[in-house]
C-alpha positions in Angstrom: 143.3 23.9 -22.6 141.0 22.1 -20.2 137.2 22.0 -20.6 135.5 21.8 -17.2 131.9 20.9 -16.7 130.6 21.7 -13.2 127.3 20.3 -11.8 126.0 20.5 -8.2 123.9 17.8 -6.5 121.7 20.7 -5.6 121.6 24.3 -6.9 119.6 25.4 -3.8 120.2 24.6 -0.1 117.8 25.2 2.8 118.1 28.6 4.4 118.4 29.2 8.2 119.2 25.6 9.1 121.4 25.0 12.2 122.7 21.6 11.1 125.4 21.2 8.5 124.1 20.5 4.9 126.1 18.5 2.4 126.7 19.5 -1.2 128.3 17.3 -3.8 129.8 18.9 -6.9 130.8 16.9 -10.0 133.8 18.1 -12.1 134.3 16.6 -15.5 137.7 17.6 -16.9 138.6 16.9 -20.5 141.3 18.4 -22.8 140.0 21.0 -25.3 140.9 18.8 -28.3 140.7 21.6 -30.9 143.5 23.5 -29.1 146.0 20.6 -29.5 148.0 20.2 -32.7 148.0 16.4 -32.1 145.7 14.0 -30.3 148.5 11.8 -29.3 151.0 12.3 -26.5 154.7 11.4 -26.6 155.5 8.5 -24.3 158.4 7.5 -22.0 157.5 4.1 -20.6 159.4 1.9 -18.2 158.0 -1.7 -18.1 158.9 -3.4 -14.8 158.6 -7.2 -14.9 158.6 -9.7 -12.0 161.0 -12.5 -12.9 161.0 -14.2 -9.5 160.9 -18.0 -9.1 157.1 -18.1 -9.2 157.1 -16.7 -12.7 158.5 -20.1 -13.9 155.3 -21.9 -12.9 153.3 -23.4 -15.8 149.9 -22.3 -17.0 148.3 -24.3 -19.9 151.6 -25.4 -21.3 153.7 -22.2 -20.9 155.4 -20.6 -18.0 154.0 -17.3 -16.8 157.2 -15.6 -17.9 156.8 -16.9 -21.4 153.2 -15.5 -21.5 154.6 -12.1 -20.5 157.4 -12.2 -23.1 155.0 -13.2 -25.9 152.5 -10.5 -24.9 155.1 -7.8 -24.7 156.5 -8.8 -28.1 153.1 -8.7 -29.6 152.4 -5.4 -27.9 155.4 -3.8 -29.5 154.7 -5.3 -32.9 151.0 -4.2 -33.2 151.1 -0.8 -31.4 151.6 2.3 -33.4 154.7 3.7 -31.6 156.8 6.4 -33.1 160.5 7.2 -33.0 159.7 9.9 -30.6 158.6 7.4 -28.0 161.1 5.9 -25.5 161.0 2.6 -23.7 162.9 0.9 -20.9 162.6 -2.7 -19.6 163.4 -3.5 -16.0 163.5 -7.1 -14.5 163.4 -7.7 -10.8 163.5 -10.7 -8.4 165.7 -10.4 -5.3 167.5 -7.5 -7.0 166.8 -5.6 -10.3 168.4 -5.3 -13.7 168.0 -2.9 -16.6 167.3 -5.2 -19.5 166.7 -2.2 -21.9 168.0 1.3 -21.0 165.6 4.1 -21.9 165.9 3.9 -25.7 164.2 5.7 -28.6 161.8 3.3 -30.3 163.3 2.2 -33.6 161.5 -1.1 -34.5 159.4 -3.7 -32.8 162.0 -6.3 -33.7 164.7 -4.5 -31.8 162.6 -4.0 -28.7 161.3 -7.6 -28.8 164.9 -8.9 -28.7 165.4 -7.2 -25.4 162.1 -8.5 -24.1 163.2 -12.1 -24.8 166.2 -11.6 -22.5 163.6 -11.9 -19.6 163.5 -15.6 -20.3 167.1 -16.2 -19.2 167.1 -14.2 -16.0 165.5 -14.3 -12.5 164.4 -17.1 -10.2 165.0 -15.4 -6.9 162.7 -13.7 -4.3 160.4 -10.7 -4.9 161.7 -7.2 -4.4 159.3 -4.9 -6.2 160.8 -1.6 -4.9 164.2 -2.4 -6.5 162.5 -2.6 -9.9 160.5 0.6 -9.4 163.6 2.4 -8.2 165.5 1.6 -11.4 162.5 2.6 -13.5 162.4 6.0 -11.9 166.1 6.4 -12.6 165.6 5.6 -16.2 162.7 8.0 -16.6 164.8 10.9 -15.3 166.4 10.9 -18.7 163.1 11.4 -20.6 162.1 14.6 -22.4 159.9 17.2 -20.9 157.6 16.8 -23.9 156.8 13.2 -23.0 154.4 11.6 -20.6 156.3 9.5 -18.0 154.8 6.1 -17.2 155.7 2.9 -15.3 153.9 -0.3 -16.1 154.5 -2.7 -13.2 153.7 -6.5 -13.5 153.9 -8.9 -10.6 152.4 -12.2 -9.4 153.5 -12.2 -5.8 153.9 -10.4 -2.6 157.1 -8.6 -1.6 159.3 -11.2 0.1 162.3 -8.9 1.0 162.1 -7.2 4.4 161.0 -3.6 4.2 160.2 -3.8 0.5 156.6 -2.7 0.8 157.5 0.5 2.8 160.0 1.3 0.1 157.4 0.9 -2.6 155.1 3.4 -0.8 158.0 5.9 -0.5 158.8 5.5 -4.2 155.1 6.0 -5.1 155.2 9.3 -3.2 158.4 10.3 -5.1 156.7 9.4 -8.4 153.7 11.6 -7.5 156.0 14.6 -6.9 157.8 13.9 -10.3 154.5 13.2 -12.1 155.4 9.6 -13.0 152.2 7.5 -13.3 152.4 3.9 -12.2 149.8 1.4 -13.4 150.3 -2.0 -11.6 149.1 -5.3 -13.0 148.8 -8.2 -10.6 148.0 -11.8 -11.6 146.7 -14.7 -9.5 146.0 -14.8 -5.7 149.4 -14.2 -4.1 150.1 -10.5 -4.7 149.2 -7.8 -2.3 146.4 -5.9 -4.0 146.2 -3.2 -1.3 149.8 -2.3 -2.0 149.3 -2.2 -5.8 146.1 -0.1 -5.3 148.0 2.3 -3.0 150.7 2.7 -5.6 148.1 3.4 -8.3 146.1 5.8 -6.2 149.2 7.8 -5.1 150.4 8.3 -8.6 147.0 8.5 -10.3 147.5 5.3 -12.2 145.0 2.5 -12.9 145.3 -0.9 -11.2 144.6 -4.1 -13.1 143.9 -7.7 -11.9 144.4 -10.7 -14.2 142.3 -13.7 -13.4 144.8 -15.7 -15.4 148.1 -14.8 -17.1 146.5 -15.1 -20.6 144.7 -11.8 -20.0 148.0 -9.8 -19.9 148.0 -8.7 -23.5 144.4 -7.3 -23.4 145.3 -5.3 -20.3 148.3 -3.8 -22.1 146.1 -2.5 -24.8 143.6 -1.2 -22.3 146.3 0.8 -20.6 147.8 1.9 -23.9 144.5 3.8 -24.6 145.2 6.0 -21.7 149.0 6.3 -22.1 148.9 7.7 -25.6 146.0 10.1 -25.1 147.1 12.0 -22.0 147.4 15.4 -23.4 147.2 17.3 -20.1 149.5 16.3 -17.3 150.4 17.1 -13.7 147.0 18.6 -12.9 146.8 20.2 -9.4 143.7 21.7 -7.9 143.3 24.3 -5.2 140.0 24.9 -3.4 139.4 28.3 -1.7 136.3 28.3 0.5 134.8 30.9 2.9 134.6 30.4 6.7 131.2 28.8 6.8 132.0 26.1 4.3 134.4 23.1 4.6 135.8 20.7 2.1 134.8 17.3 3.5 136.2 15.0 0.8 137.7 15.0 -2.7 137.6 11.8 -4.8 138.4 10.8 -8.3 135.7 8.6 -9.7 136.9 7.9 -13.3 138.9 6.5 -14.8 139.7 4.8 -11.4 138.2 5.6 -8.0 140.5 7.0 -5.3 140.4 9.4 -2.4 142.5 12.5 -3.1 144.7 13.7 -0.3 145.3 17.4 0.3 149.0 18.3 0.3 150.5 21.8 0.3 147.0 23.4 0.0 146.2 21.5 -3.1 145.0 18.2 -4.6 146.9 16.2 -7.1 144.7 14.8 -9.9 147.4 13.5 -12.3 147.0 13.4 -16.0 143.9 13.8 -18.2 143.4 11.7 -21.3 141.0 12.4 -24.1 138.4 10.3 -22.2 138.6 12.7 -19.3 138.7 12.6 -15.5 135.7 12.9 -13.2 136.0 14.3 -9.7 133.5 14.6 -6.8 133.9 17.4 -4.3 132.0 17.1 -1.0 131.3 20.3 0.9 129.8 21.0 4.3 127.7 24.2 4.6 126.6 25.8 7.8 123.7 28.1 8.5 123.0 30.7 5.8 120.1 33.2 5.4 118.4 33.4 2.0 121.1 34.6 -0.4 123.3 33.6 -3.3 126.4 31.9 -1.9 129.9 31.5 -3.3 130.8 28.0 -2.3 134.3 27.8 -3.7 136.9 29.1 -6.1 138.5 26.3 -8.0 142.0 26.9 -9.4 143.6 24.3 -11.8 147.3 24.3 -12.6 148.6 21.9 -15.3 151.1 21.2 -18.0 150.8 20.5 -21.7 154.1 18.7 -22.4 153.6 18.2 -26.1 153.4 21.9 -26.5 156.1 22.7 -23.8 153.5 24.7 -21.9 153.9 24.4 -18.1 152.1 25.7 -15.0 149.1 26.9 -17.0 146.2 28.0 -14.8 142.4 28.2 -15.0 140.0 29.4 -12.3 136.3 28.8 -11.8 133.7 29.9 -9.2 131.1 27.6 -7.7 127.8 29.1 -6.5 124.5 27.9 -4.8 121.5 29.7 -3.5 119.9 29.3 0.0 116.1 29.4 0.1 113.1 28.7 2.2 111.3 27.2 -0.7 111.1 23.4 -0.2 110.3 22.7 -3.8 113.7 24.2 -4.7 116.0 22.9 -2.0 114.6 19.3 -2.3 115.7 19.1 -6.0 118.5 16.6 -6.6 120.6 16.2 -9.7 120.5 12.4 -10.6 123.7 12.6 -12.7 125.8 13.9 -9.8 124.4 11.4 -7.4 125.3 8.6 -9.9 128.9 9.5 -9.4 128.5 9.7 -5.6 127.0 6.3 -5.6 129.7 4.9 -7.8 132.1 6.0 -5.1 130.0 4.3 -2.5 130.2 1.0 -4.4 134.0 0.9 -4.0 133.7 1.8 -0.3 131.1 -0.9 0.4 133.1 -3.5 -1.4 136.3 -2.7 0.6 134.3 -2.8 3.8 132.7 -6.1 2.9 136.1 -7.8 2.1 137.4 -6.6 5.5 134.4 -7.6 7.6 134.9 -10.5 9.9 131.2 -11.0 10.4 129.6 -12.9 7.4 126.2 -11.2 7.9 127.7 -7.7 7.8 129.8 -8.6 4.7 126.7 -9.8 2.9 124.7 -6.7 3.9 127.3 -4.5 2.4 127.6 -6.6 -0.8 123.8 -6.5 -1.2 123.7 -2.7 -1.0 126.7 -2.5 -3.4 125.0 -4.8 -5.9 121.8 -2.8 -5.8 123.8 0.3 -6.7 125.7 -1.4 -9.5 122.5 -2.7 -11.0 121.1 0.9 -11.1 124.4 2.1 -12.7 124.5 -0.7 -15.3 127.9 -1.9 -14.2 127.3 -5.6 -15.1 130.8 -6.9 -14.6 130.9 -5.4 -11.1 127.4 -6.9 -10.4 128.6 -10.3 -11.5 131.8 -10.1 -9.3 129.6 -9.2 -6.3 127.2 -12.0 -7.0 130.1 -14.5 -7.1 131.4 -13.1 -3.8 128.0 -13.5 -2.2 127.8 -17.2 -3.3 131.3 -17.9 -1.8 130.3 -16.2 1.4 127.1 -18.2 1.7 128.8 -21.5 0.9 132.2 -21.2 2.8 131.8 -18.1 5.0 134.6 -16.3 3.2 135.6 -14.8 -0.1 138.6 -16.5 -1.8 141.8 -14.4 -2.2 141.6 -14.3 -6.0 138.0 -13.2 -6.1 138.7 -10.6 -3.4 141.4 -9.1 -5.7 139.1 -9.2 -8.7 136.1 -7.7 -6.9 138.1 -4.8 -5.3 139.8 -3.9 -8.6 136.6 -4.1 -10.7 134.7 -1.8 -8.2 137.6 0.7 -8.5 137.9 0.7 -12.2 134.7 -0.5 -13.9 131.7 0.8 -11.8 131.4 3.9 -14.1 134.0 3.5 -16.8 132.2 0.4 -18.1 129.0 2.2 -18.8 128.0 5.8 -18.6 124.3 5.1 -18.6 122.0 4.1 -15.7 121.0 7.4 -14.1 119.1 7.0 -10.8 115.8 8.6 -10.4 115.3 11.0 -7.5 113.0 8.4 -5.8 115.7 5.7 -6.2 118.3 8.1 -4.7 116.2 8.8 -1.7 115.5 5.1 -1.1 119.1 4.0 -1.3 120.8 6.9 0.4 118.3 8.6 2.5 119.1 12.0 0.9 
């Protein structure tokens, strides 16, 4: 049910070398569409909305809360939801409230009437965890045939003691229960590192709104993933021989994140029709000339719409060690493109954390060079804006920091699949 495309950065490694050699492997995972009776997944979605006091602030003649209500109402009216989809709406400030219990979708008008209740509640502090906790409880009632999702919206940091730690604990629980959380933050007040953690842990996609008027467009962007996740709860095991180590596993698309190993496996989340790209980084020790089995890859996954659970597929990954320099010096540009996309996000994060202006600018310059090669124009522009702010004021503003970090995570490759680096470019930039 999953089509897997495997490409190595090198098909040959140098034989009889005492130092460790690095091998990158690109995995592209997509559903085998022809095997599915429908291209659309059933959805159980809990929408968690911040209604704290700051949501009553005005922006261009309306409160932020009014923007959210109008966008959600339009979202339900225009989207092609079926009566097999289920929705819940949760509001939170100091505490949380179920505005709409998990309910079968009947009509946009019925759901929109619940949405409008958001206007009359709230005004307190910000306790994100209380909203997430109620959403998880609501989704426990959902069918096994549906994809379980939480859409979290907030404009501020947690202002209740211990709330951020609770959010992290809830994210871990959601990962275990295969509930995907996609957080949407607006403005310059919220904690983007917390929202990114929540998204990474549950294999969701984080979004940043530069202004509240962008909320509706982000809802539709996320909807494209929610309704096309045909394969869910994907877990990967990597079995390697003694002379080979797994150095790092990272998801590159649709959103960059490092993937932690837990219980001998790596959780990759759900796969939509647009697919998931993963980079494996291996360390190889000294080998004589020979054909080498690098790894056995085992995927376990569910197909909820067909009530098929714990399906498995296995693949073997091989390279060859050789003394022929013409062979072991060959590099696959496509694989290195994904490696460098990962490096963009790392460089951006390091730049935003750097206390030294010169170091921050150096990292941004290298990141921009990579995005230009990759054709990621929106990320290039965000980096350019950050460079200007650094040069003028010595720091990057909080709002631009959020925008830059989120763009680098989600748009470096998803924005454009072109822009392969030449072998010469790769060597100049990376020293490979």
